[in-house]
Phi, psi and omega in degrees: 000155178279329182238135182259172176309136020270005176294145180286351185306318180302317180288320179298320179291320179297318178297316181297314181293327182283333184079004180276140178288147179305319184284000174249015181241151173223133177257135171253123183227156181225013182219158177300315181298317179294319178297316179298320179296309183294314181291326176295332176275001180061043179256143174302126189228132177248127177267125174232114180298144176262187178282355174267115183303133179225133172258117182289130179299140187301330184273000177275118182264113181252139176248000176211120178226126175229152184278339178191174175279343181073176175200189183298328184262336184236118182282132172289147178250123176272117178274324177206132180132191182294157180285141175281140176265324178250186178288344191225163177289123179228186182302318181301314178299312182296320178296316177300320179297316179297321178297316179294331182261042186291356178279357175296144184261148177294000000 
C-alpha cells in the first residue's frame, strides 16, 4: 500500500484482496493507529489492549472493548460490547458483535 496505518488503505486493500465483505470481517486492534485505520475503513473493530500500554485517543469511538480473548481457565472481561457466553471469545460472541454492528457496509 502507499499509505500505512492510521490510513484505512491497508485494511481496504486486505478486504479487496480477500473478497470478504466488510460486514463479515472483524478487526482486532491494540493501537491508536490501527484503530484509526480500521474504523476509517468502516470495519467492525474490537479493541484488545496489548502488554504495551496505550491510552486511546478521546475522539476514537469504540463499540467493543475486551481485556483479552480469554481461555478455558481465564475469563475474558467485556468492557463494552456483547455479553460473553463462555470464558473466551468464540464464534457466538463474534457473530453477536457483527449483528450489533450491522451498520458496517458491504
